[in-house]
Rosetta silent file (secondary structure, phi, psi, omega in degrees, C-alpha in Angstrom):
SEQUENCE: MENRDFTIVDVRTRAEYMLGHVAGSVNIPLQEIVDRAEELKQMKQPIIFCCASGNRSGQATMYFKAEGVSCENGGSWLDVNYNLNK
SCORE:     score description
SCORE:     0.000 S_00000001
   1 L     0.000   20.054 -173.520   -1.535  -21.927   -1.531 S_00000001
   2 L   -73.171  -40.586 -170.918   -0.269  -25.130   -0.114 S_00000001
   3 L   -82.493  -23.830 -177.790    1.612  -26.512   -3.165 S_00000001
   4 L    60.872   32.041  177.880    3.227  -23.167   -4.104 S_00000001
   5 L   -93.829   59.528  179.075    2.881  -23.942   -7.804 S_00000001
   6 L  -153.789 -176.178  178.089    2.053  -20.259   -8.668 S_00000001
   7 E  -131.304  132.956  172.850    3.702  -16.832   -9.007 S_00000001
   8 E  -106.132  128.389  175.360    2.835  -13.953   -6.656 S_00000001
   9 E  -109.032  122.760  178.564    2.938  -10.516   -8.206 S_00000001
  10 E   -92.737  118.599  178.418    3.055   -7.451   -5.852 S_00000001
  11 L  -102.268   18.936  174.062    1.496   -4.533   -7.726 S_00000001
  12 L   -79.243  173.924  179.931    2.476   -1.802   -5.312 S_00000001
  13 L   -67.112  164.666  176.074    5.073    0.839   -6.063 S_00000001
  14 H   -57.222  -41.904 -176.984    8.719    0.049   -5.810 S_00000001
  15 H   -66.308  -40.054  179.526    9.144    2.204   -2.680 S_00000001
  16 H   -62.462  -47.590  179.626    6.158    0.307   -0.997 S_00000001
  17 H   -61.180  -32.234 -179.233    7.666   -3.008   -1.964 S_00000001
  18 H   -74.786  -12.934  178.157   11.044   -2.258   -0.591 S_00000001
  19 L   -79.945   -7.587 -175.394    9.470   -1.624    2.824 S_00000001
  20 L   148.531  130.343  177.893    8.327   -5.243    3.077 S_00000001
  21 L  -155.011  174.498  172.783    6.969   -8.037    0.660 S_00000001
  22 L   -71.180  128.410  170.105    6.305  -11.650    0.278 S_00000001
  23 L   -53.649  126.754 -177.646    9.598  -13.676   -0.164 S_00000001
  24 L    84.182   -3.645  177.134    9.968  -14.738   -3.769 S_00000001
  25 L   -69.613  155.789  176.198    7.214  -12.190   -5.064 S_00000001
  26 E  -113.460  132.432  178.869    7.839  -10.287   -8.222 S_00000001
  27 E   -98.263  108.514  170.878    7.185   -6.420   -8.072 S_00000001
  28 L  -125.419   96.778 -178.309    5.384   -5.130  -11.145 S_00000001
  29 L   -47.414  145.481 -172.646    3.716   -1.760  -10.112 S_00000001
  30 H   -56.296  -40.906  178.622    0.132   -1.475  -11.099 S_00000001
  31 H   -64.413  -12.730  179.291    0.959    1.508  -13.516 S_00000001
  32 H  -106.225  -15.218 -167.738    3.398   -0.831  -15.403 S_00000001
  33 L   -55.300  -47.839 -177.966    1.158   -3.890  -15.427 S_00000001
  34 L   -66.615  -41.244  177.057   -0.372   -3.389  -18.990 S_00000001
  35 L   -62.402  -33.649 -175.283    2.940   -2.503  -20.608 S_00000001
  36 L   -97.250   14.945 -171.116    4.505   -5.751  -19.094 S_00000001
  37 H   -60.639  -34.504  177.103    1.454   -7.952  -19.848 S_00000001
  38 H   -66.557  -38.933  172.807    3.533  -10.290  -22.159 S_00000001
  39 H   -58.641  -45.040  178.841    6.116  -10.703  -19.560 S_00000001
  40 H   -68.187  -38.523 -173.538    3.380  -11.610  -16.913 S_00000001
  41 H   -70.895  -12.961  179.488    1.636  -14.082  -19.215 S_00000001
  42 L   -90.233   -5.672  176.579    4.768  -15.991  -19.340 S_00000001
  43 L   -73.807  157.406  175.264    4.993  -16.551  -15.565 S_00000001
  44 L   -62.235  129.033  178.278    3.923  -19.706  -13.930 S_00000001
  45 L  -106.590  156.714    7.607    0.165  -19.618  -13.416 S_00000001
  46 L   -76.415  165.068  176.916   -2.042  -19.129  -11.642 S_00000001
  47 E  -102.983  137.098  173.458   -0.683  -15.713  -10.596 S_00000001
  48 E  -103.991  104.413 -179.811   -1.601  -14.388   -7.107 S_00000001
  49 E   -83.198  145.597  173.234   -1.760  -10.513   -7.250 S_00000001
  50 E  -148.586  160.872 -178.862   -1.316   -8.778   -3.999 S_00000001
  51 E  -158.587 -149.913 -168.229   -0.826   -4.997   -2.835 S_00000001
  52 L   -91.166  -35.539  178.617   -1.421   -3.202    0.343 S_00000001
  53 L  -125.382  -12.738 -177.042   -5.236   -3.627    0.693 S_00000001
  54 L   105.190   -1.880 -178.720   -6.601   -5.730   -2.295 S_00000001
  55 L   -80.374  -62.930 -179.423   -7.740   -2.764   -4.247 S_00000001
  56 H   -58.596  -43.627 -177.157   -4.867   -2.517   -6.756 S_00000001
  57 H   -66.605  -24.731  174.942   -4.369   -6.337   -6.973 S_00000001
  58 H   -69.651  -40.027  179.679   -8.237   -6.545   -7.682 S_00000001
  59 H   -61.675  -46.585 -177.592   -7.711   -4.247  -10.708 S_00000001
  60 H   -60.757  -39.139  175.078   -4.883   -6.249  -11.863 S_00000001
  61 H   -63.644  -43.476 -179.662   -6.936   -9.491  -11.451 S_00000001
  62 H   -69.157  -39.598  178.158   -9.946   -8.211  -13.418 S_00000001
  63 H   -60.440  -50.260 -175.470   -7.587   -7.100  -16.269 S_00000001
  64 H   -79.224  -23.051  173.229   -5.719  -10.319  -16.603 S_00000001
  65 H   -71.193  -36.375  171.793   -8.797  -12.642  -16.049 S_00000001
  66 H   -63.737  -27.933  175.914  -10.195  -10.753  -19.112 S_00000001
  67 L   -81.056   -4.730  175.259   -6.980  -11.542  -20.888 S_00000001
  68 L    88.391    9.570  178.038   -7.478  -15.241  -20.201 S_00000001
  69 L   -84.057  138.054  172.868   -4.712  -15.513  -17.599 S_00000001
  70 L   -70.525  108.610 -177.559   -5.318  -17.813  -14.493 S_00000001
  71 E  -150.014  161.321  174.714   -5.110  -15.416  -11.645 S_00000001
  72 E  -144.208  159.834  174.332   -6.687  -14.530   -8.367 S_00000001
  73 E   -87.559  117.834  177.638   -6.573  -11.441   -6.048 S_00000001
  74 E   -92.173    1.441  177.545   -4.624  -12.496   -2.934 S_00000001
  75 E    70.347 -147.252 -176.226   -5.466   -9.157   -1.349 S_00000001
  76 E   -63.802  143.641  178.493   -3.026   -7.604    1.049 S_00000001
  77 H   -59.723  -29.333  176.622    0.647   -8.843    0.834 S_00000001
  78 H   -65.457  -43.712 -179.492    0.388   -9.335    4.580 S_00000001
  79 H   -59.729  -48.376 -178.468   -2.499  -11.762    4.120 S_00000001
  80 H   -62.226  -43.654 -177.557   -0.648  -13.655    1.303 S_00000001
  81 H   -58.952  -51.777 -178.823    2.552  -13.818    3.582 S_00000001
  82 H   -52.396  -51.757 -171.596    0.382  -15.141    6.453 S_00000001
  83 H   -70.019  -26.110  176.571   -1.269  -17.841    4.342 S_00000001
  84 H   -65.488  -36.022 -166.767    2.021  -18.913    2.884 S_00000001
  85 H  -106.667    8.026  174.576    3.512  -19.425    6.410 S_00000001
  86 L   -83.469    0.000    0.000    0.682  -20.939    8.272 S_00000001
């Protein structure tokens, strides 16, 4: 995460995202991710998915890896935020 040459996509709900998120991240709730796949594929890759615990971001990661997108499961948004700022 050192060069920051990637996109962070938070797949939590809008309400969860509004309570706190990684600065500069994009919020695409998991339930919208398939419908917004083309938009997501145009983002700078790799894409780091995050959520509250890593479960929903893991689902998004598995889906988009199968679609040929360079992506990783960052786990909790708090962990991603910590790793960006250490």
